[in-house]
C-alpha positions in Angstrom: 0.0 0.0 0.0 1.0 3.6 -0.7 1.0 5.7 2.5 -0.5 9.2 2.3 0.8 11.2 5.3 -1.8 13.4 7.0 -0.2 16.6 8.3 -2.7 18.5 10.5 -2.3 22.3 10.9 -5.5 23.0 12.8 -3.4 24.3 15.7 -1.3 26.6 13.5 -3.0 27.7 10.3 -6.5 26.8 11.6 -6.0 29.0 14.7 -5.1 31.9 12.4 -8.7 32.0 11.3 -10.0 35.3 12.7 -11.7 34.7 16.1 -10.3 31.1 16.5 -8.1 31.9 19.4 -7.3 28.8 21.6 -5.7 28.7 25.0 -2.9 26.2 25.9 -5.3 23.7 27.6 -7.6 23.7 24.5 -4.7 23.2 22.1 -3.5 20.2 24.2 -7.0 18.8 24.2 -7.2 19.1 20.4 -3.7 17.6 19.9 -4.7 14.6 21.9 -7.7 14.1 19.8 -5.6 14.4 16.7 -3.4 11.6 18.0 -6.5 9.5 18.6 -7.6 10.3 15.1 -4.3 8.9 13.7 -2.8 12.1 12.3 0.9 11.6 11.4 2.2 15.1 11.9 0.8 17.9 14.1 1.9 21.4 13.3 1.4 22.7 16.8 2.1 26.4 16.1 4.6 29.1 15.1 6.9 29.3 18.2 8.6 32.6 17.4 5.3 34.5 16.9 4.6 35.0 20.7 5.5 33.7 24.1 2.1 32.1 24.4 2.5 30.2 21.1 6.0 29.0 22.1 4.7 27.8 25.5 1.8 26.0 23.8 3.9 24.2 21.2 6.4 23.2 24.0 3.5 21.9 26.2 2.1 19.8 23.3 5.6 18.4 22.5 6.2 17.3 26.0 2.7 15.9 26.9 1.2 14.5 23.6 2.5 11.2 22.4 1.8 9.4 19.1 2.6 11.9 16.4 5.5 14.0 15.0 5.2 17.5 16.5 6.1 20.3 14.1 7.0 23.9 14.6 6.9 26.6 11.8 9.7 29.0 11.2 10.7 31.6 8.6 14.0 31.2 6.9 15.6 33.1 9.9 18.0 31.6 12.4 16.0 32.9 15.5 12.8 31.3 14.2 14.5 28.0 13.6 16.1 28.1 17.1 12.7 28.8 18.6 11.0 26.0 16.6 13.7 23.5 17.8 13.5 24.6 21.5 9.7 24.3 21.4 9.5 20.8 19.8 12.7 19.1 20.9 11.0 17.1 23.7 8.5 15.5 21.3 8.3 11.8 22.0 7.1 10.9 18.5 9.8 13.0 16.8 10.2 16.7 16.1 10.0 18.5 12.8 11.1 22.0 11.8 9.1 23.5 9.0 10.9 26.4 7.2 9.2 28.6 4.7 10.3 31.4 2.3 8.3 33.1 -0.4 9.3 32.4 -4.0 6.7 34.1 -6.2 7.6 37.2 -8.1 4.9 39.3 -6.3 6.2 38.2 -2.9 9.9 38.6 -3.8 9.3 42.1 -5.2 6.9 43.6 -2.8 7.2 41.7 0.5 10.8 40.5 0.7 12.5 42.8 -1.8 14.9 40.1 -2.8 16.2 38.7 -6.1 16.0 35.0 -7.2 19.7 34.3 -6.4 19.3 35.6 -2.9 16.1 33.5 -2.3 17.9 30.4 -3.5 20.8 31.1 -1.1 18.6 31.8 1.9 16.4 28.8 1.3 19.4 26.4 1.2 21.2 28.1 4.1 18.1 27.9 6.4 17.6 24.2 5.7 21.3 23.5 6.4 21.0 25.5 9.7 17.9 23.6 10.7 19.7 20.3 9.9 22.0 20.8 12.9 19.0 20.3 15.1 17.1 17.5 13.3 17.0 15.4 10.2 13.3 15.9 9.8 13.1 19.2 8.0 10.3 20.4 5.8 10.6 23.4 3.4 7.9 25.4 1.8 8.3 27.8 -1.0 5.5 30.2 0.0 3.1 31.0 -2.8 4.5 28.1 -4.9 1.4 27.9 -7.2 2.2 31.5 -8.4 5.9 30.9 -8.6 7.7 30.6 -12.0 8.0 26.8 -12.6 11.6 26.8 -13.6 12.6 28.9 -10.5 10.4 26.6 -8.3 12.3 23.6 -9.6 15.6 25.2 -8.7 14.4 26.0 -5.2 13.1 22.5 -4.6 16.3 20.9 -5.9 18.4 23.2 -3.7 16.6 22.6 -0.4 16.6 18.8 -1.0 20.3 18.9 -1.6 20.6 20.9 1.7 18.8 18.3 3.7 15.0 18.8 3.4 13.1 15.5 3.7 9.7 17.0 2.8 9.0 19.8 0.2 5.7 21.4 0.5 4.1 23.2 -2.5 1.6 25.7 -1.0 -1.3 27.2 -2.8 -1.1 30.1 -0.4 -3.9 32.2 -1.7 -6.1 29.5 -3.2 -5.4 30.6 -6.7 -4.7 27.2 -8.3 -7.0 25.1 -10.4 -7.1 21.3 -10.0 -5.8 20.4 -13.4 -3.1 23.1 -13.3 -2.1 22.2 -9.7 -1.9 18.5 -10.5 0.2 19.3 -13.6 2.6 21.3 -11.3 3.1 18.4 -9.0 3.8 16.1 -11.9 6.2 18.7 -13.4 8.1 18.8 -10.1 8.5 15.0 -10.2 9.7 15.2 -13.8 12.1 18.2 -13.5 13.7 18.0 -10.1 16.6 15.5 -10.3 16.7 14.7 -6.6 13.0 14.6 -5.9 13.1 10.9 -5.1 14.9 12.0 -1.8 11.9 13.9 -0.5 8.2 13.6 0.1 6.1 16.0 -1.9 3.5 17.7 0.3 0.7 20.1 -0.6 -1.0 22.9 1.4 -4.1 24.3 -0.2 -6.3 27.2 0.7 -10.0 27.5 -0.1 -10.3 31.0 -1.5 -12.0 29.7 -4.7 -13.5 26.7 -2.9 -11.0 24.3 -4.5 -8.7 23.4 -1.6 -9.8 19.8 -1.4 -10.1 19.4 -5.1 -6.5 20.8 -5.6 -5.2 18.5 -2.8 -6.7 15.4 -4.4 -5.4 16.4 -7.8 -2.0 16.6 -6.3 -2.3 13.2 -4.7 -3.2 11.7 -8.1 0.0 13.2 -9.5 2.4 12.0 -6.8 2.0 14.1 -3.7 2.2 11.9 -0.6 1.6 14.3 2.2 -1.5 16.5 2.5 -1.6 19.5 4.9 -5.1 20.1 6.1 -7.3 21.1 9.1 -10.3 19.8 11.0 -13.5 21.2 9.5 -11.3 23.1 6.9 -10.8 26.1 9.2 -8.0 28.5 8.5 -6.9 31.8 7.0 -9.6 33.7 5.1 -11.8 31.0 3.5 -9.9 28.2 5.2 -7.8 25.2 4.4 -8.3 21.9 2.8 -10.7 19.8 5.0 -9.0 16.8 6.6 -12.2 14.8 6.8 -13.1 15.4 3.2 -9.6 14.4 1.9 -9.5 11.2 4.0 -12.9 10.0 3.1 -12.4 10.8 -0.6 -9.3 8.6 -0.7 -11.0 5.9 1.3 -14.3 6.0 -0.7 -12.9 6.3 -4.2 -10.3 3.5 -4.1 -10.8 3.2 -7.9 -9.3 6.7 -8.3 -6.6 6.3 -5.6 -5.6 2.6 -5.9 -3.3 1.5 -3.2 -3.3 4.9 -1.4 -4.3 4.8 2.3 -4.0 6.9 5.4 -3.6 6.0 9.0 -6.7 7.9 10.1 -9.2 6.2 12.4 -12.2 7.5 10.5 -14.6 6.7 13.3 -13.0 9.6 15.3 -13.8 12.2 12.6 -17.1 13.4 13.9 -15.8 13.6 17.5 -12.7 15.6 16.3 -15.0 17.9 14.3 -17.2 18.6 17.2 -14.3 19.3 19.6 -12.7 21.8 17.2 -16.0 23.4 16.5 -16.8 23.9 20.2 -13.4 25.1 21.3 -13.0 27.6 18.4 -16.6 28.7 18.4 -16.9 28.0 14.7 -20.2 26.3 14.0 -20.1 23.5 11.4 -22.6 24.2 8.6 -25.4 21.6 8.5 -24.6 20.8 4.8 -20.8 20.4 5.5 -19.6 17.2 3.8 -18.8 14.2 6.1 -19.4 15.9 9.5 -22.4 18.3 8.9 -25.6 17.6 10.8 -27.4 17.0 7.5 -24.7 14.8 6.0 -26.7 11.6 6.7 -30.3 13.0 6.8 -32.8 12.4 4.0 -35.8 14.6 3.5 -37.0 13.5 0.1 -39.5 10.7 0.2 -37.8 9.0 -2.8 -34.5 9.2 -0.9 -36.0 7.9 2.3 -37.6 5.0 0.5 -34.3 4.1 -1.2 -32.3 4.3 2.1 -34.8 2.1 3.9 -34.5 -0.6 1.1 -30.7 -0.3 0.7 -28.6 2.5 2.4 -26.1 2.5 -0.5 -28.8 3.9 -2.9 -28.3 7.4 -1.4 -25.4 7.0 1.0 -21.8 6.4 -0.3 -20.4 6.6 3.3 -21.9 4.8 6.3 -22.6 7.2 9.1 -20.8 4.9 11.7 -17.7 5.0 9.6 -17.1 8.6 10.5 -18.4 8.2 14.1 -21.8 9.7 13.5 -24.2 7.7 15.7 -27.1 10.0 16.1 -28.8 10.8 19.4 -29.1 8.0 21.9 -30.7 8.0 25.3 -28.0 7.3 27.9 -28.6 8.5 31.4 -31.2 10.1 33.8 -31.4 11.7 37.2 -31.3 8.3 38.9 -28.0 7.3 37.3 -25.0 7.1 39.6 -21.4 8.2 39.3 -20.2 4.8 38.1 -22.6 4.8 35.2 -21.5 8.4 34.4 -17.8 7.4 34.4 -18.5 4.4 32.2 -20.3 6.5 29.7 -17.4 9.0 29.6 -15.0 6.0 29.0 -17.2 4.9 26.1 -17.1 8.4 24.6 -13.3 8.4 25.0 -13.3 11.3 27.5 -10.6 11.5 30.1 -10.8 13.9 33.1 -8.9 14.6 36.2 -10.5 13.6 39.5 -11.4 17.3 40.2 -12.9 17.8 36.7 -14.8 14.5 37.1 -16.3 15.6 40.4 -17.4 19.0 39.0 -18.7 17.4 35.8 -20.8 14.9 37.7 -22.3 17.6 39.8 -23.2 19.5 36.7 -24.7 16.3 35.2 -26.9 15.8 38.3 -28.1 19.4 38.1 -28.9 18.9 34.4 -30.7 15.6 35.0 -32.9 17.4 37.5 -33.9 19.8 34.8 -34.2 17.3 32.0 -36.1 14.0 32.0 -33.5 12.4 29.9 -29.8 13.2 29.3 -28.4 12.4 25.9 -24.8 11.7 24.7 -24.6 15.1 23.1 -25.7 16.7 26.4 -22.8 15.0 28.2 -20.3 16.0 25.6 -21.5 19.6 25.8 -21.3 19.6 29.6 -17.8 18.2 29.5 -16.7 20.8 26.9 -17.9 23.5 29.2 -15.6 22.1 31.9 -12.5 21.9 29.7 -13.1 25.2 28.0 -12.6 27.4 31.0 -10.2 30.3 30.8 -8.8 31.7 34.0 -11.8 32.4 36.2 -11.3 36.0 37.0 -15.1 36.6 37.1 -17.5 33.7 37.9 -21.2 33.8 37.3 -23.0 33.5 40.6 -26.6 34.1 39.4 -28.8 36.1 37.0 -32.3 37.3 37.1 -34.1 38.9 34.2 -37.5 40.3 33.2 -38.9 40.8 29.7 -42.1 40.8 27.7 -44.3 42.7 25.3 -44.3 46.5 26.1 -41.8 45.8 29.0 -38.3 47.2 29.0 -36.0 44.2 29.4 -33.8 44.2 32.5 -31.2 41.8 33.9 -29.5 41.6 37.3 -26.2 39.8 37.3 -24.2 38.7 40.3 -20.5 37.8 39.7 -17.9 36.4 42.0 -14.6 38.4 41.9 -11.7 37.6 44.2 -14.0 35.8 46.6 -16.5 38.6 46.8 -19.9 38.9 45.2 -20.7 42.0 43.1 -24.0 42.8 41.5 -25.3 45.1 38.8 -28.7 45.7 37.0 -29.0 47.0 33.4 -31.7 47.5 30.8 -31.3 46.5 27.2 -32.9 45.8 23.9 -33.6 42.3 25.1 -32.8 40.1 28.1 -29.5 39.0 26.5 -28.4 42.6 25.8 -29.4 43.6 29.3 -27.4 40.8 30.7 -24.3 41.7 28.7 -24.5 45.3 29.7 -24.7 44.3 33.4 -21.6 42.1 32.9 -19.7 45.0 31.2 -20.5 47.2 34.2 -19.1 44.7 36.6 -16.0 43.7 34.7 -15.2 47.1 33.2 -14.3 45.3 29.9 -15.8 47.4 27.1 -16.4 45.1 24.2 -18.3 44.6 20.9 -20.3 41.6 20.2 -19.3 40.4 16.7 -21.2 37.1 16.5 -23.9 35.4 18.5 -25.1 31.9 17.8 -27.5 29.5 19.5 -28.0 25.8 18.9 -30.1 23.1 20.5 -27.9 20.2 21.5 -30.7 17.6 21.3 -34.4 17.6 20.4 -37.2 18.3 22.9 -38.6 21.3 24.8 -36.1 20.7 27.6 -33.1 20.6 25.2 -29.8 21.9 26.4 -29.0 25.1 24.5 -25.5 26.1 23.5 -24.5 29.7 22.8 -21.3 30.7 21.0 -20.1 34.3 20.8 -17.3 36.2 19.3 -16.3 39.4 21.2 -13.8 42.1 20.4 -12.1 44.5 22.9 -8.9 46.5 22.5 -8.2 45.2 19.0 -8.4 41.6 20.3 -11.0 38.9 19.5 -12.1 36.0 21.7 -14.6 33.3 21.4 -16.8 32.1 24.3 -19.4 29.4 24.7 -21.8 28.3 27.4 -24.6 25.8 27.7 -27.8 25.5 29.9 -31.4 24.6 29.6 -32.0 28.4 30.2 -30.8 30.2 27.1 -30.2 33.5 28.9 -28.0 31.7 31.4 -26.2 30.0 28.5 -25.7 33.4 26.8 -24.3 34.9 30.0 -21.9 32.0 30.4 -20.7 32.3 26.9 -20.1 36.1 27.1 -18.3 35.8 30.5 -16.2 33.0 29.0 -15.0 35.4 26.3 -14.5 38.3 28.7 -12.3 36.2 30.9 -10.2 35.2 27.9 -9.8 38.9 26.9 -8.8 39.8 30.4 -5.8 37.4 30.6 -4.6 36.7 27.0 -2.2 39.0 25.3 -2.8 40.0 21.8 -1.3 37.7 19.2 1.8 38.8 17.3 1.5 39.5 13.7 2.2 36.3 11.8 3.5 35.5 8.3 1.3 32.8 6.7 1.8 29.9 4.4 
């Protein structure tokens, strides 16, 4: 079989999506799920970009086992030093990923360097990185808009210098599948030493072609694909991991002998985790992991599926971990049953987290007749998605109605003391947010507010996701409750706490 290496950049390029800020704990949680998924390489971040990113990459390298941990670096010695220091403790191996722009527009306007200087810098940076590790990847940034003959020279030069992987980024999503596939084939035919390196591809989705371009590259000899969970990333995003993996698995006639190491039954779980921690809701019609991916409305389709699922389903829902909603626990369930269900879901918690989560489960079970699997996952995600608790929600009370000015009274715990404020607003959520702003003194702008029912029924647990901006920074927050105003308050306070402790991200150069 021909191995296709899956290089996941959710924690680097994915987090660069506006509003997708993750804290260190959340990054480790995602990294562990990526290992469970079977990802070969995890690009954990860009260590030189900030102290926070360096610390997160280092924490992932030292605590997450089962995949190569990669750090990104410009073709600059201090970047390469930082990437090595952050990843050197990786148990599954460390990789340094060096990049340098090679297209005319980047060389002329961004770098202000000539071709001969780019060639020299590219080779020198790889040789410098080689003193730290033999696992070096090089990316000629904006490769799809680079003059082919010059691109061939760059690729040949960095392989000669020691690069084991050469990545061909479609940095701005400009490529077209036929053209991009031809470029990969041309590299194989025109770079004399290409047999000494793996060809990788990194495609963006500006024209909606990231997955198509990646798959065209695989057909023409690429054997590493750089992608993200749910396709999140800069601008319109990156190639979607789940779509690439299931395309290769489903269309074996198109990709004979090509296989990945991905445990596809983990795809839905990984998708949900990334969605909840970033606050980016997955569109219902999203391929593979969307809520409607395995639902059939048409009577003709329903009839066909009942008779033979393959009439209208080319992928079995269980193959990607989509099991639907199942009744699991109720208010009479004990702690042992709760722990067993967490084990079945693959959720691991510390003793303290388990105790708090069980208390929340019992509270929820008192409010709901039945507690579903999705309710438990949402409840646990609330527990692991906590920033530093500068302000904690003690209670809220609100009034609203037709011809009544909405008001909310919020009580927050701050440094062990309870503070309270009452505000009016356009609605109970607005009033609640204004009261929180009075207490926290964090003046912010609500950029996005979304609400979803976790399960069906009048007593369904509701999840609220928000994006909030303050002082040129953006944070996401989420909260869940059977009371949607309470869920809204939790989500907003979650974001406010992040804004209060997290420094602004450094400006980053992007692949």
